[in-house]
N, C-alpha and C positions, 0 to 999 in steps of 0.2 A: 504494500500500500504506500508507504512512505518511499519517496524516491531515494536513490543512493546518496543524494546531497543532504538528506534530512536524517538526523540522529534520533532514534527512539529512546527517550529517557524513562527511567524508573526511579523510585524513591532512593534506591541505593546509590545511583550515580548522579542525581540531579544537582545537589549543591556543589559537588566537585566539578561537574561539567560547566555550570554557569560561573563558578568562581575562578576556575583556572584558565578560561579562554581569554586570550589577549584581545580577540575581536569581540564586538557586541554579539549577544546571543538572543535570537528571537525564538521564543517558545510558544507553540500552539497547544493550548489546553483544550482537549476535545474528549468526546465519548462516541462509542460505536452507534448509539441510538439517536444521536443528535443530527437532525437534518441540516441545519446551517453549517455544522462542522464538516459534513460531507461536501457542501457547496464550496466552502473556503479552502478545502484541501488542495485542489489543483492550483489555486491562487498562491498558496503558501509554497507549493513546489516551484512555481514560476519565479517567485521572489528568491527562493534558495538558489536557483539557477542564475538569476540576474546578479545577485550580490555575492556569488561564490568568491571566496578569498577575502571578502570584506566583513561579512556577517555569517555567523554559524546559525543554522536553523535546526530546531528540534521540535519533537512532538511529545506530549505527555498525556496519557489516557487518565482522566480524572477518576474513573471508576476503579481502576487498578492501583491508583496512587493517591488515595484520598487525603493522606496526611500532608503531602506537598501542596495539594490544592487548598486544603483548609488553612495551612500556615500562611499562604499568600492571599487568603480571602478571595479565592476564585469561586464565585457563586453562580455566574452565568457563563455558558459556553456557546460558541467558541470565544475564548479569551486569548489574546495574544499579548505577551509581555516581552518587552525588549530589555535585556539586562546588560550591564557592563561591569566587570569586576565583581560579579555577584550581587550587584545592587540594581533594583528596578529603575529604569529610566522612563519608561512610558508603557501604558496599558491601553489596549484596544478591545472593546467588547462587541461581539456580534459580527456579522458578515461585513467584510471590507473588500473593495476592489483592489486590484494590483497597484493602481496609481495611489490609492489612499495608503496602503501599506508601505509603498516605496517612499512616500512623503514622510511618514513617521520615521522610517529607518534613516533616510537622508539627513533629517534634522540632527541626528546624533553621530553622524560620521565625520 
C-alpha cells in the first residue's frame, strides 16, 4: 500500500524515526476504515515522490498504534503532522490536495 518512499511507523520506532531524521518528517495518521484516509493516500505518495531527499514521509495506523496517536492528541483522521527534530511544526486535519500539502511543507524548508 505505502509506496517505497513512505516508511510505515509503529509505536516502537516512531519517536526514534521523527527524532533522528535530519530532514523534516511528514507523518500521515490514518486507519484502514477511514474513507478520507484512502483518498489522501495517493496525494501523500505524490508528495513523498516530489520532496524525496528533502522530507521523509511516513504513515502510522492509529488503530494499531493508539498510544502514539493519543500522546499527540490525534483525534480526527486523516491527520498529517510535519515534525523537525522530533518537534511538531504544523498539523493538517482532513483531506488536502497536493498543492495544499506542498505549501505546508515548503513553509518549513
